[in-house]
C-alpha positions as CSV (number, residue, x, y, z in Angstrom):
1,M,79.2,104.1,117.2
2,T,80.2,101.0,115.4
3,T,83.8,100.1,115.9
4,I,85.9,99.1,112.9
5,Q,87.4,95.8,113.9
6,A,90.6,96.2,111.9
7,L,92.3,98.2,109.1
8,L,94.6,96.1,107.0
9,I,96.9,98.7,105.4
10,D,99.6,98.5,102.7
11,R,102.8,100.1,103.8
12,D,104.8,101.6,100.9
13,G,102.7,104.2,99.1
14,V,100.1,104.5,101.8
15,L,101.8,105.0,105.1
16,I,105.3,106.0,103.9
17,K,106.5,107.5,100.6
18,D,107.5,104.8,98.2
19,A,110.9,105.7,96.7
20,G,111.3,102.2,95.5
21,F,112.2,99.3,97.8
22,V,112.3,101.5,100.9
23,H,114.4,99.8,103.6
24,K,116.8,102.5,104.8
25,I,115.9,104.6,107.8
26,E,117.3,107.7,106.0
27,D,114.7,107.2,103.3
28,F,111.8,107.0,105.7
29,E,109.1,109.6,105.2
30,F,105.5,109.5,106.3
31,Y,102.9,110.9,103.9
32,P,101.2,114.0,105.3
33,L,98.4,113.3,107.8
34,V,99.2,109.6,108.3
35,I,99.6,110.1,112.0
36,E,96.4,112.2,112.2
37,A,94.5,109.7,110.2
38,L,95.3,106.8,112.5
39,Q,94.7,108.9,115.6
40,L,91.0,109.2,114.4
41,L,90.5,105.5,115.0
42,D,89.0,104.0,118.1
43,K,91.6,102.5,120.3
44,Q,89.9,99.1,119.9
45,T,90.5,99.1,116.1
46,K,93.4,96.9,115.2
47,I,95.9,98.4,112.8
48,I,97.6,95.6,110.7
49,I,100.1,96.3,108.0
50,I,100.3,93.8,105.1
51,T,103.1,94.5,102.6
52,N,104.8,92.9,99.7
53,Q,108.6,93.2,100.1
54,A,110.0,91.9,96.8
55,G,113.3,93.7,97.5
56,I,114.2,90.7,99.6
57,A,113.8,88.3,96.7
58,N,115.5,90.7,94.4
59,G,118.6,90.9,96.6
60,I,118.1,94.7,97.3
61,F,117.9,94.2,101.1
62,T,117.8,91.3,103.6
63,E,115.1,90.2,106.0
64,I,117.2,91.5,108.8
65,E,117.2,95.0,107.2
66,Y,113.5,94.7,106.6
67,F,112.9,93.9,110.3
68,A,115.2,96.8,111.4
69,F,113.2,99.2,109.2
70,R,109.9,97.7,110.5
71,D,110.9,98.2,114.1
72,F,111.9,101.8,113.4
73,L,108.6,102.5,111.7
74,H,106.6,101.0,114.5
75,A,108.6,103.1,117.0
76,Q,107.5,106.3,115.1
77,F,103.9,105.3,115.4
78,N,104.3,104.4,119.1
79,K,105.8,107.9,119.8
80,N,102.5,109.3,118.5
81,G,100.3,107.0,120.6
82,I,99.5,104.6,117.7
83,H,99.9,100.9,118.3
84,I,100.5,98.7,115.3
85,T,98.8,95.4,116.1
86,A,100.8,93.3,113.6
87,E,102.7,93.5,110.4
88,Y,102.8,90.7,107.8
89,F,105.1,90.7,104.8
90,C,105.8,88.7,101.7
91,P,109.5,88.4,100.8
92,H,108.9,86.5,97.6
93,H,108.9,87.2,93.9
94,P,108.7,84.6,91.2
95,K,111.4,86.5,89.2
96,G,113.6,87.1,92.2
97,I,117.3,86.2,92.3
98,V,117.7,85.1,95.9
99,V,117.0,81.5,96.9
100,P,114.6,80.6,98.6
101,Y,112.6,83.7,98.0
102,N,112.5,83.4,94.2
103,V,109.2,81.5,94.1
104,S,105.5,81.9,93.3
105,C,103.8,81.9,96.7
106,S,100.4,82.2,98.3
107,C,101.3,85.3,100.3
108,R,102.2,87.9,97.6
109,K,99.3,90.2,97.1
110,P,96.9,89.7,95.3
111,A,97.2,86.3,96.8
112,T,95.4,86.1,100.2
113,A,97.6,84.0,102.6
114,L,98.7,87.0,104.7
115,F,95.1,88.3,104.9
116,E,93.9,84.8,106.0
117,Q,96.7,84.6,108.6
118,A,95.7,88.1,110.0
119,I,92.0,87.0,110.1
120,K,92.9,83.8,112.0
121,D,95.5,85.4,114.3
122,H,93.3,88.3,115.4
123,H,89.9,86.6,115.2
124,L,88.7,89.1,112.6
125,T,85.2,89.3,111.0
126,P,86.1,90.3,107.4
127,S,82.8,92.3,107.0
128,K,83.9,94.5,110.0
129,C,87.3,95.3,108.5
130,W,88.7,97.5,105.7
131,T,91.8,97.2,103.6
132,I,93.6,100.3,102.2
133,G,96.2,100.2,99.5
134,D,97.7,102.2,96.6
135,M,97.7,99.3,94.2
136,R,94.6,97.4,92.9
137,R,96.2,94.1,94.0
138,D,96.0,95.3,97.6
139,I,92.2,95.8,97.2
140,L,91.8,92.5,95.3
141,A,93.5,90.5,98.0
142,G,91.1,92.0,100.6
143,Q,88.0,91.6,98.5
144,K,88.8,87.9,97.9
145,V,88.5,87.3,101.7
146,G,85.4,89.5,102.1
147,I,87.1,92.8,103.2
148,K,86.0,96.1,101.7
149,G,88.8,98.1,100.1
150,I,89.8,101.6,99.5
151,L,92.3,102.7,96.9
152,V,94.4,105.7,97.8
153,K,95.8,108.1,95.2
154,T,99.2,108.3,97.0
155,G,102.0,106.0,96.0
156,F,101.1,104.2,92.7
157,G,97.5,105.4,93.0
158,G,96.2,102.2,91.4
159,Q,98.3,102.7,88.3
160,S,100.5,99.7,88.8
161,G,100.2,96.0,89.6
162,S,97.6,93.3,88.8
163,G,94.0,93.6,89.5
164,D,92.8,96.1,86.9
165,E,89.3,94.5,87.1
166,V,89.0,95.5,90.7
167,V,86.4,98.1,91.7
168,P,87.4,99.6,95.1
169,D,84.6,100.6,97.5
170,Y,86.0,104.1,97.5
171,V,88.9,106.0,95.9
172,A,90.5,108.3,98.5
173,E,93.0,111.2,98.1
174,D,95.1,109.7,100.9
175,L,95.0,107.7,104.2
176,Y,93.3,110.6,106.0
177,D,90.5,110.8,103.4
178,A,90.2,107.0,103.6
179,V,89.8,106.9,107.3
180,Q,87.2,109.7,107.3
181,Y,85.2,107.8,104.7
182,I,85.3,104.6,106.7
183,K,84.1,106.4,109.9
184,K,81.2,108.0,107.9
185,Q,80.2,104.5,106.6
186,E,80.4,103.0,110.0
187,N,78.2,105.8,111.4
188,K,75.6,105.1,108.7
189,V,75.5,101.5,109.8
190,E,75.0,102.6,113.3
191,N,72.1,105.0,112.5
């Protein structure tokens, strides 16, 4: 069985319900089957979250609030035997109102800096990884660095954001469907 080296997953709209700039613990809600989906993975597979968090640039929440929510989210995964290897985030938006976050940057998806950092930090081979997102820009960022991408129908379901020209490798109903598809593809490579 071929092991998937890493899944690089968008957060809002894929793992948790996106009620718009989610940052309060009381607004936290997993999509159905998220835990079950990640439990299907081999323990060696790295789970890396890559997320745009423009709410920081827009003054909706602070980095401190983001980190508190991130820690809570990771604790929920840990309770279910799932280890999040790393989480990378972009706090920027070119139309933001908070200095110094109101800039164009190289980390906001579909830009690739966060993917490149994850590849470097975790010694990843892009062809052995997958990215999963609910926006086409999530897929585009991964594809630019050689990572196959799956668009999920949860969250924005590909209906928002840049990257309309992107053709995902697969369109999944949700994260569970996406992980099942990846496992089937990896089994084909093995056979």
